C-alpha positions as CSV (number, residue, x, y, z in Angstrom):
1,M,73.5,143.0,135.2
2,I,76.6,144.1,133.4
3,I,77.9,142.0,130.5
4,S,81.4,142.6,129.5
5,K,82.7,142.3,125.9
6,K,84.8,139.3,126.9
7,S,81.9,137.3,128.2
8,T,79.8,138.2,125.1
9,L,82.6,137.0,122.9
10,N,82.9,133.8,124.9
11,F,79.1,133.2,124.7
12,F,79.2,133.8,120.9
13,I,82.2,131.3,120.5
14,I,80.5,128.6,122.6
15,G,77.2,129.1,120.7
16,F,78.8,129.0,117.3
17,S,80.8,125.9,118.3
18,C,77.7,124.1,119.4
19,W,75.9,125.0,116.2
20,L,78.9,123.8,114.1
21,V,79.0,120.4,115.9
22,I,75.2,119.9,115.5
23,S,75.2,120.9,111.9
24,C,78.2,118.7,111.0
25,G,76.7,115.7,112.7
26,K,73.6,115.6,110.4
27,P,73.7,113.0,107.5
28,N,74.0,114.5,104.1
29,Q,70.6,113.9,102.5
30,K,69.3,115.5,99.3
31,N,65.7,116.6,99.2
32,N,65.0,115.2,102.7
33,Q,65.0,111.7,101.3
34,P,66.0,108.9,103.7
35,V,69.3,107.1,103.1
36,E,68.6,103.6,101.8
37,P,70.2,100.7,103.8
38,D,72.1,99.5,100.8
39,Q,73.5,103.0,100.3
40,V,74.8,103.0,103.9
41,Q,76.5,99.7,103.4
42,A,78.1,100.8,100.1
43,L,79.5,103.9,101.8
44,S,80.8,102.0,104.8
45,K,82.7,99.4,102.7
46,D,86.5,100.0,102.5
47,S,87.3,99.6,98.8
48,S,91.0,99.6,99.6
49,A,90.7,96.6,101.9
50,T,92.8,93.6,100.8
51,E,93.2,90.1,102.0
52,K,95.0,89.2,105.2
53,L,97.8,86.7,105.0
54,Y,97.8,85.0,108.4
55,I,101.2,84.1,109.8
56,E,102.9,82.0,112.5
57,M,106.0,83.1,114.4
58,N,107.6,82.5,117.8
59,L,106.6,85.7,119.8
60,E,108.5,84.6,122.9
61,E,111.9,84.9,121.2
62,I,111.4,88.6,120.1
63,P,112.5,90.2,123.5
64,S,115.7,88.2,123.4
65,L,116.7,89.0,119.8
66,K,119.9,90.8,119.1
67,R,121.9,91.9,116.0
68,G,122.6,88.9,113.7
69,D,119.8,86.7,115.0
70,S,117.0,85.5,112.6
71,L,113.3,85.4,113.1
72,Q,111.2,83.0,111.0
73,I,107.7,84.1,109.7
74,K,105.7,81.2,108.3
75,M,102.5,81.7,106.4
76,K,99.5,79.7,107.5
77,D,98.5,79.5,103.9
78,R,101.2,77.1,102.6
79,A,100.7,78.5,99.0
80,V,102.5,81.7,100.1
81,E,106.2,81.5,100.9
82,G,107.3,82.5,104.4
83,M,110.3,84.8,105.1
84,T,113.3,85.1,107.4
85,L,114.1,88.3,109.1
86,Q,117.8,88.9,109.7
87,I,117.9,91.2,112.8
88,R,120.1,94.3,112.4
89,R,118.9,96.4,115.3
90,V,116.8,96.0,118.5
91,Q,116.4,99.1,120.6
92,E,114.0,100.0,123.5
93,M,112.8,103.4,122.4
94,I,110.6,104.1,125.3
95,P,110.3,101.9,128.4
96,G,108.1,99.0,127.3
97,I,108.3,99.8,123.6
98,T,111.0,98.1,121.5
99,S,111.8,98.8,117.9
100,V,113.2,95.9,115.7
101,S,114.8,96.6,112.4
102,A,115.7,93.7,110.1
103,Y,116.5,92.6,106.6
104,V,114.1,90.2,104.9
105,G,116.5,87.6,103.7
106,S,119.2,90.1,102.7
107,S,119.6,93.9,102.3
108,D,118.8,93.5,98.6
109,T,115.6,91.5,99.2
110,G,113.7,93.6,101.7
111,Q,113.5,95.4,105.0
112,A,111.2,95.2,108.0
113,T,110.5,97.6,110.9
114,L,108.5,96.2,113.8
115,T,107.4,97.9,117.0
116,V,106.8,95.7,120.0
117,K,104.7,96.7,123.0
118,G,104.2,94.0,125.5
119,K,102.9,91.0,123.5
120,K,101.6,93.1,120.6
121,I,103.6,93.8,117.4
122,T,102.9,96.2,114.5
123,G,105.1,97.2,111.6
124,I,105.8,97.3,107.9
125,I,107.6,94.8,105.7
126,D,109.0,96.1,102.4
127,L,110.0,93.4,99.9
128,I,112.2,95.5,97.7
129,D,112.9,92.8,95.1
130,Q,109.2,92.1,94.6
131,K,108.1,95.8,94.8
132,K,105.6,94.9,97.5
133,K,104.9,96.3,101.0
134,Y,102.9,94.8,103.8
135,T,101.5,96.0,107.1
136,F,102.2,93.7,110.0
137,A,99.2,93.7,112.5
138,Y,97.1,91.6,114.9
139,D,93.6,90.3,114.3
140,S,91.9,90.0,117.7
141,V,88.9,88.1,116.2
142,A,91.1,85.4,114.6
143,N,93.6,85.7,117.5
144,S,96.5,85.7,115.0
145,Y,99.0,88.0,113.4
146,Y,98.8,88.8,109.7
147,L,100.4,90.6,106.8
148,Q,98.2,92.8,104.6
149,P,99.4,94.1,101.2
150,I,99.6,97.9,100.9
151,N,98.2,99.3,97.7
152,P,100.8,101.7,96.2
153,E,98.1,104.2,95.2
154,D,97.1,104.5,98.9
155,M,100.5,105.6,100.0
156,D,101.4,109.2,100.5
157,V,104.7,109.7,98.6
158,L,106.3,113.1,98.6
159,P,107.9,114.3,95.4
160,G,111.6,114.5,95.6
161,S,115.0,113.6,94.2
162,K,116.3,110.1,93.2
163,P,116.1,107.4,95.8
164,L,119.0,107.1,98.2
165,S,119.0,103.3,97.7
166,P,120.1,102.1,94.3
167,N,117.5,99.3,94.5
168,E,114.5,101.6,94.5
């Protein structure tokens, strides 16, 4: 049987890849001691998780929105104030996926960018005057949309020049 250099190289690459996958999949344990259940729980907790602010809004009106329209977002927790999105652009980027850009109140107050696919919406709301940002997402367990504050330390910010907007 004749083995070529190419098949030997392929065999070596496949073998090395399998070894790498197997060795990377092992849990990191020191001195062959088992991982305690409370350690696993501590590692799996997301320390950056913040509370979800559940909202109410009329999803049926989103496909018919156009520039100048407004969209009301009401908080289910009445202690938190709702917001009004003033639509500035609605554009179907890809068939079935629509991008909605809006001001929150006015251009000085905040901005929102939402992506709509079918009956699901995701996006970011930036309250410029309050220096707060929120992700806009859906909770399938609670069957409701929510806003979740974004921790500024968790954001990837590239160094650069002065902001283009005078409000930042």
